C-alpha positions in Angstrom: 114.4 109.7 113.2 112.8 107.6 110.4 108.9 106.2 110.2 109.3 102.6 110.4 105.7 101.5 110.4 105.2 97.7 108.8 103.7 98.0 105.7 100.3 96.6 106.0 99.9 93.2 104.4 96.8 93.4 101.7 93.5 91.5 103.3 92.0 91.8 100.0 91.8 88.5 98.4 93.3 88.1 94.7 91.7 84.9 94.6 87.8 83.6 95.0 86.4 80.0 95.3 83.0 80.1 94.4 81.9 76.8 96.8 78.5 78.1 98.4 76.2 74.9 97.7 78.8 72.7 98.1 79.1 70.4 101.3 82.9 69.8 103.7 85.6 69.3 102.5 84.6 70.4 98.3 85.5 73.9 99.5 88.5 72.9 101.3 89.7 70.5 97.8 89.3 73.4 96.2 90.7 76.3 97.6 93.7 73.8 97.9 94.0 73.2 94.2 93.7 77.0 93.4 96.1 77.8 96.3 98.9 78.0 93.7 97.5 80.9 91.9 98.1 83.3 94.9 101.7 85.0 95.6 102.9 84.3 98.9 101.7 86.6 101.2 98.5 87.0 99.2 95.0 86.2 100.4 92.8 83.8 98.5 89.2 83.8 99.4 86.3 80.6 99.3 83.1 81.5 100.1 80.6 78.3 101.5 77.7 78.1 103.6 78.1 74.7 104.6 77.9 75.6 108.1 81.1 72.7 108.6 82.9 75.1 106.5 83.0 77.7 110.6 84.8 75.1 112.4 86.7 72.9 109.6 88.7 76.0 107.0 90.5 77.7 110.3 91.0 73.9 111.1 93.4 73.2 107.5 94.5 76.3 107.7 96.4 75.9 111.0 97.0 71.8 109.9 99.1 73.3 106.6 100.2 76.7 108.4 98.3 79.1 106.4 97.1 81.9 108.4 93.7 81.8 108.6 92.4 86.1 108.1 89.0 86.3 108.4 85.6 85.0 108.1 83.3 87.5 105.7 79.2 87.3 106.2 77.4 87.3 102.8 73.8 86.8 102.3 74.2 83.2 101.7 77.8 81.9 104.0 80.2 83.5 104.3 83.8 84.2 102.5 86.7 82.9 104.3 90.2 84.6 104.0 92.8 82.8 103.7 97.3 84.1 104.0 99.0 82.0 101.2 102.5 81.1 103.3 104.5 79.5 101.5 
């Protein structure tokens, strides 16, 4: 009998886009420009402190069919982790 557990996908971001202090839609624009730097299945994070980012970034992920992984609270704002799906 073999143990066929799924291989866990990494959630640590390989690219971090620093957008603290910027208003939406700048964090989304910057993450979209740099998404190609992350391999498919990899995670990119964007840091933001604009309250609109909490709704805008997950909505952008749904619209573009990428996976919104997590919001990680920071001392100032949050890091929004996004898994590149294509």
